[in-house]
Structure formats: C-alpha cells, structure tokens
N, C-alpha and C positions, 0 to 999 in steps of 0.2 A: 504494500500500500504506500510505503514511503517512496518507492521508486515511481509509482504512478503519479503522486503529487509532485515530485521533482520534475518528471517529464512534462506534466501539465504546465508548470511555470516556464520551463524551457521552450516548449513549442509555442505557447501564447506570446512569449517575447519575440520569438523568431517570426511569427506571423506579422506582428506589428512592425518589425524591423525590415521586412521584405521591401525592396525598392522598386520592383516592377513585376509584371506578370510572369516573366521567366523565372525569377527567384521564387515567386510564390508556387509555381508548378514544381520546381525542384524540392521545395519544402513538403509539398503534398505527397510526392512520391516517397521521400525519405521517411515520412511519418505514417502514411496510410497505404503505401504500395505493398506488393506481395512480400518484399523484403524490408518493409518499413519498421520503424521502432515499435509502434503500437502493435502492429501485426505480430512482431517477434515476441512481445510480452504475452499476447493472447495464445501463442503456440505453447508457452510454458505452463499454461493453466493445468494441463494434464498431470503435472508432477506435484500438485498441491493437494492437501486433504480436502474433502468435500466442502466443509464449512468455509475454509479459506478460499477455495476455488470459486464458490458462489459470490462471496463478497468482492474478491478481486475482479472477477469477470464483469460484475455489474459496474464497478468503477472504471474498468477499461472501456466498456461500451459507452459510458457517459463521457469519458475523455475523447473517444473517437468521434462521437456526435458533436461535442463542443469544438474540437479542433477543425472538423470538417465545416461546421457552421462559420467559424471565424475565418477560414480560408475563403469560403464563398462570399462572405461580407466584404473581405478585403479585395477579392477579385472584382466584385461589383463596383467598389470605389475606384479601382484602377480604370475599369472600362468607362465609367461615367466621366472621369477626369480626361481620359483620352478623347471621348466624344465631344466634350465641351471645348477642348483645345482645337479639335478639327473644325467644329462649328465656328469658333472664333476666327480661325485662319481662312475659312471659306465663306465668311460672311459677305453678303452683297449689300451694298449701300443703295437701298431702294429710293433714296432721295435723288439719285442721279436721273437725268432725263432719259427716256427710253431710246434705244437705238432706232434710227430711221428705218422703217420697213415699208415695202410696197403694199398698198392696200389691195385686198382680194377683189376679184371680179366675178359677177354672175355670168354664166355662159349664155350667149344669145339664144340658144335653144330653150334653156330654162326660162329666160325672160319672156320669150315669145309665147311659150306655153302658158305662163302666168297671165299674159295679156289676153290670150284666147279664153281662158277660164273666166277672167274678169268680165269680158264682153258678154259671153254667153250666160254667165250667172245673172246678169241684169235682165236677160230674156227668160229666166226661169229654168235654165238647164242645170242639172247636177252632173258630177263627174263619175264615170263608171270605168272600171279597170278589169283586166282579165289576164290569163296566162300567156306567156310567149310561145310555149310549145302547145300546139293545138292538134286535135284530131282532124283527119281529112274531112270528116262530116261537118264540123263547125267552120272550118276554113273555106270549104268549097260547096259541099252538097246542100247544106241548109241555106246557102245564099243563091241557090238556083243556078250554080255554075256547072254545066254539063261535063261529063268525063272527057270529052274531046277538046275542051277549051284549052287554048295555049297556056293559060296561067297554071294549069295542072301538070305541065311538062317539067321534067327534071332540069332542063336548062334554064328554067325561070324560078324554080322553087327548091328550097333546101329541105329535102326529105330526111327523116330520122328513122331508125329501126322501129318496126311496129311494137305496140305494147304487148302485154301478156295474152290478151285476147286476139291478137293479130290485127288490130285496128291500125291503119296507116297513120303516122304522125308527121307533122311538118312544123318548121318555124313559121309562125303566122306571117302571111304576106300582106296583111292589112289588119286594121283593128276592127273590121266588121264582125269577126266572131264574138267580140264583146257585145255588139248589138243583139246577136242571136241569144247569147246567154242572158242578157238583160230581159229580153222579151219572154224567155222561158221562165224566168224567176219572178217577174213582176206582172201585176195586172194593170192594163192601161187605165188612165192616161200615163204615158211615158214621155219623158223629155230629158235626154242625157247627151253628153258629149263623151267621146272615148279617145283620149290622147294616149300615145305610147309608142314603143319601139316596134318596128316591123322589119322583115328580112326578105330580100330578093337577090337572086344571082345576077348582079349588075354592078359595074364599077367604072366610072369615068368622071369627068369634071362636074357633071350634073347628077350623077347617080352614085349610090353607095350600097354595099351589101347589107348594111344596117342603117336604117333611117327612121324618121319619126312621122307619124300621121296623127291627125285628129279627125274623127268622124262624129257626126251628129245624128240623132234619131228622135223623131216625134211621132207618137202613136196615140190617136184618140178617135172620136167618132165624127169630128167636124173639120179636121185639118185638110186643106186642099192646096193646089199648086200656087195659088196666090199667097198663102201663108209662107210657103217655101221661098218664093221670090222676095217677099218683104223681109224675111229673116236674114237672107244672105246679102241683100242690098244694104241693110242696116249694118251687118257685120263688116262688110268690105269698107264702107265709109268710115266706120268707127276705127277699124284696125289701121287703115292707111292714113287716117286723119284728114280726109278730103270730103267735105260736106256734100259736094255736088259730083262726086266720083261717078262717071258713067259705068254702068254695069249691064252686060248683055248676056242673055241666055240663048244658047244654040242647041237645037235638038241633037241628041246623041243616043248611044246604046250602052246599057249595062245590064247584065243578067239579073241583078237583084232589084232594079227599079224599073218602073214603067208608068208614065213616060219618063224619059231621062234627059238630062241637059248638061252641057258644059257651060261654065260661067267664065266670062271674060271681063276684064276691067280696061277702061280707057287709058291710053298712054301715048307717048310720042318718042320717036327714035331719030328725029331729024338732027342733022349735024353731028351725028355720033353721040348725042346726049340722050339718055333714057330718063324719062320723067313720068311718074304715075299721075293720072288725073287730068292731063292736058293733051291736046293733039287729036288726030283722027285715026290712030292705030289702036289695036286691041291685043291683050295678052291673056291667055288662058291661065286660071289659077286653081280651079277646083271642078269637081263633078258632083251631080246631085240628081234627084228624081223622087217620084212617089214610090213607096215601098211596094215591091211586086207582091200580088196576092199569094203566090206560091211560098214566098218567104214567110208571110204571116201564118200560113197553114203549117209550115214546118215547125213554127214556134207555138202552135196550139192556139192561135188567135183567129177568130172568125173574120175573114176578109169582107163578108157581107155586112158586118157590124162596125168594124174598125178600119181605118186607113191612116196613112201618115207619110212623112217624107224623111229622106236621109241625104247626107252629103259627106264629102270627105276631101281632105287636102293634105299636102305635105308640109310639115312645119318648117323644115329646112328651106323649102322653096319660098314660102311667104316671108321668112326671116331674111333671106337673101335679097328679095325684092325691096322690102321695107328699109333695110339697113345698108344696102349697097354692097353686099358681100359677093364678090365675083366668082368664087370657086367653092364647091361643096366640100372638097377634101380637107381643107384646114379645120373644119368643124371638129375633126377627130384626131388632129395631130398633137394635141396637148402642148402647143407652142404658146408660152406665156406672153411673148411679144404680140401675137395675134389676139390673144384674149384681152390683153391690156388695151388694145386699140378698139376692139369690137364689143368688149364686155360692158357690164353695167355695175354700178355701185350696189352693194348688198341691200341697202335700205330704200332703193328706188323701186318700191313694190307697186306694180301697175294696178290701177283701178279707174273706173269711169269717173269717180268723184275726184280722185287725186290727180288723174291724168295718165295717159299712156305715154311711153317714150316715142318721140317723133323726131 
C-alpha cells in the first residue's frame, strides 16, 4: 500500500509536469501500458494473501482510474491550447473590405422562361411538368402521330431500350406528352403551359440535340379559334414589347391539331438590319391549332362536349430573336464571357407589373 501511495504522488506530479502531448503519451505508456508500472504492480497481486490482495487490488484500480483521468484532462488542455493558438494564427479580420468578385448572371434561357411564365400567368395559365424519358405512346401515339410519320424515325428521335414490358421509350421530342398526361389526370377546364427540355437528333447553328420548348393547352366547353388568336397576339406583343406588333396566322398541318396554323410576326430585314415590329416582312415563331378530337379521345375527354387549343414554340428561338443572340450553340458552352454579356442580374425577376426585360 505504501508503494501505491508513493506511485500515486509520483505519477500525479509527472502528469502535471508533462510539457506536451508527446511527453504525456510516453507517461501513459510507462504507467498504464502492458509493461507499465501500475500494470506491473497488478501482476504481483497473485503473491499476496487474500485479504491483502483485495485491499491492494482495489487501491491499484483506483490509482489506475485516477491517473488515466488526469492524463485525459491534461490531454484535453493541451488540445484546447493548440486549437486556440491555431485559431488565433488563422484569424480573419472581417472588418476588411470584401475582395472584388464578378456578380453572377441568370442564363437567358432561365430568364426567358420566367418571362413566359409571367405573361401566361396573367392569362390564367399554370405550369405543368413531366418526365424527359417518355413512352412511345405518350410521345407519338396519343398525339395522333401515325407510325409512318418522319418524326418517329430513328434519324430524328433518340430511342432508348424498351422497359420491362417491352414498351418503346424515347427522349421526348416535344413537351406535348405533358399535355397528354395533364388531360388524363385533370378534369376540364384546363389551362396550362408546359416548359422544359426536349431532345432531337439535330445539331447546327440553329439546332441543338437538346433544346427547350414551351407549349400551351386550353380545354373547356366554349374555347374557339378566336380565343387562340387573341391569346397568342397578346403574348407576342407583351413578350417583344411592341404594342402594335403585326401578327399573322397561316394555315398549316399538325397531326395533333385541326385546324392548325403557323404564327408569324412582322419584321424588317432591309439594309442588313433585322428589327421586330416594323417593315413589310414576316418571321415564323410558333405553331398552334385547335386540339384534334382524336387526341381528346385518347385522353378520355369527350370531343362532342369539350374543345380547346394548343400551341408550342422554342424558347431558344424567341430568346435569340428578342435579345439579338446570333448563334444557338453558345447557349450550352458555359462561357462566362458570353453569359456576362447576355445574362441578367439575379434580382431582375420579370413580371407584367414590374416589367419584362426589353
């Protein structure tokens, strides 16, 4: 017992005298390791009589716990001191002015989409979205696109392996499948726009394998071609910021609408200068028409009771026209110089009340 008390005083003093973590670790090994001094005394307990073994064993266990606790406390003190010293050395003076940094920009595609949403929201449209990978049925069949239609050929469409049931799958070639899904899941009246990415096998200065479209759909019991024309005329004039913008509807053909029309806006190209809203020339920007009765039937809507109209346009195309962007490809080049020139400030949120960017 006298040896235990002597060892306690010696080890306690050694813990307090340790100058760093390395010395403290050496002390821990010499006292508590397999060949440590406390461990050595515990190995001698077998040579004592039972009563003395019990008393000495309890004392050695108390000593072991005490020294181990003192070492841990000292180790924590060293670690705290080391951390505080590092924090003091690495301290940043937050009173210094910030480093000059370039302000971020909103991509023209994002901004144009927000403008579209703002305009059509004022007309009562909500936004609908759908998957990028579609079944052959939603992308073609339900839209009254026949099997022999060129759009269903592999040189125009990105086909994917069939699903588990053998159903053909494609990367959607337009956002029209969102219209089909909306008509299947909602009861008329319906008034939605469907912006999003689309995919076609095409790539040049005015085409990209991945591009963006926005399509609109109105279904109710009273909508007619006059409503379609009024809606799109108001949109074109609001988007391009020309109150008297000439808008022309030309008869056309689409499998999913009947009658169908292409929409042109007035412009001029005289003297090599292109300007929207003036002159005697025309530029096509979108397609539209009354929803085909077969499309309504595919969606479980009675065409004798309901009718409506649909339209669609490329977001890149109208952004290029409005903001004077000459080439489609830089939209996806991630060039910060291009984005700095054509991008928008983050807080310039477009609205009809606050104004669109013109």
